[in-house]
C-alpha positions, 0 to 999 in steps of 0.5 A: 322639577320641584315635585320630582325632587320631593318624590326622589327622597320620599319615604313610602312609610312616611304618611306625608310622602304617601299623600304627596305621591297620591297627589302627584298621580292625580295631578299628572295621571299615568305620568306618576307610574312612569320611570323617573327619566320618562317623567322628566322627558314628558315634563320637558316636552310640556315646558317646550310646548308651553314656551312655544305657545307663549312665544305666539303672544310675543309676536301678536302685534310687534311682528309688523313693526319694521314694515310700518313705514312701508304700510304707511306709504301703501295706505297714503290715500287715507288721511293721517296714514302714519297714525293709521299704520301705527293703529294697525300695529296696536289694534289687536291689543285693543281687542285683547284688552276688551276680551281677556277678562271674558276669556279668563272667566271661560278658562276657569269655567271650561278648562284650559287646553280645549280653548287653547287649541281653538285659539291657536288655530284662529291665530294662524288664520287671522294673523296670516290674512294680512298677506293676502290683502291691500285695502285697509278694512280687510287688514283691520278685520284680520287684526281684530280676529288676531286680537280675539285669539291672543285674548285666550292664548295669553291668559291660558299660558300664564294660568297653566304656568301657575297650574303646573308649577309652584314656588321657586320652580314657578319663578324659574319657569316664568323667568325662562318664559320671558327670556324665550319670548324675547329671543323668539321676538328677536329672531322673528322681528329680524326676519320681519325686517328682512322680509319687509325690505321686499314687500310689506305683506311678507311679515304676515306669513310669520304668524303661520308659526302657530301651525308648528305649535298646535301639534305640540299642544295636542301631543304634549300638554294635558288639562291640569288637575287643579284640586291636586295642585292646591295640595302641592302648592301654598295657594292663597284663600283671599287676596288684597284687592287694592294690591291687585289693582296696583299691579294691574295699573303698573302692568298697563303703564309698563306696556304703554311705555314699552310699546313705544319701541316697536311703534315709535322707534322706526320713526325716531330713526327716520328723524335721525336720518336712518330710514331703512326698516332693516336698521329699525329691526336691528335696533328692536332685535338688540333690545329684545336680546338684552331683554332675554338676558334681563329675564334670565337674571330675574329668578336669581334676583327674585330670590333676594328681593321682593316683587316691589323691590324688583319693580323699583330696580327694573323701572330705574334701569328702563328709565336710564335706557329711555333717557339714553334713547332720548339723547341719541344723535345717531344709530349707535347711541340708539343701540346703547339705549336699546341695550339698557332698556331691554335689560330693564324690560326683561326684569319687568315682564315676569314680575306682574304675573308672578306677583298675581299668581302669588296672591290670587286664589287658584279658583280665580287664577284664570280671571286674574290672568285675563285681567292682567292680559287686559291691562297689558294690551290696553297699555299697548293699544293706548301707547300711540294715543297717550303719546300723540299730544307729545309727538304731534307737538314735540320731537320723538326724542322729547317723548322718550325723555318724558317717558323716562322721567315717568319711569323714574317716578314709578321706581321711586314710588315702589322704593317707598312702597317696599320700605313701608312694607318691610318697616311694617313687617319688622 
């Protein structure tokens, strides 16, 4: 509530105070004339709607993860059924990756809220369609249209966070959003694991959550006045394109590595003699709960460290978690790996979005968030493809070990970058 604090102590005789009040009225419309308690309630409702909408993106692919072995059995008439089932999980990510840059440009041109409403409706229809089909191609079509919907939802949510909040309040909100997405993922992935015990179709019904979110968006969210936001926040006029591309590349690698968990973990547990999807769901839930705790720690750590230092710390912790998973010999050692991995991932997730919002001009924010979404989901889609040469030749434990080594190298690279950056500034 950074702007509210400024308004509370504003002296109307102060010219800067009068300017701030005028900007606040333009940014929030009639909210600025409401009593402070009502303003607080309306902003709280706005945050709830934004958080619930963000949760939809967390469920977009991973919700059918616990059911993958059963989906693989249902599609056993096709060659490479295991591989096809994994690609069904990641297929939405391909279309999100392809369409998010286009969506970002449309967001900047036509606004946020109208497109968000349409995207949520498509999300419900496409996501839940898997409940009604048994054949491969209808399932493929539903996953493609699910990807189209999330290609709009994800960049809109992050762009709106940049529009509505700035400074430390933006850091706090994004930290809360990552935690909220992780907790939402924990609850609904656990539900998916339970449902998949009865029938692999049932987890697709969870996409109906969008029907609860859509009324919140309609009632509680408003199109931001971006000219007013420029006056309230320090927005960049130019940006370092090489740094932007580095952040996008890191986001791609992050998601390619992270998506090993929902894609490969059920099969790793099967190799270790734990075939039940319930145990796979519990392992994934453990990781997401730990990720929520890590995300809540992001904001206080961010006050002390630069974005590059946050990357170095987060990749180091995540590498340890993947290393523990690679050495796992049973169920409990996998859980230990998920706890450590989840905490590191929780620190990773808010970092690229906040770093990009910090360096990108407001007029290009939607495009930048679209490209970030593209990098995230291209990493998701590429995960089984990049790992296929390793998993076909070696065990899944070896694959986790390879990824852990790569993350350690990335952590070392960002430590070097941070040291170089601060030595130049000093």
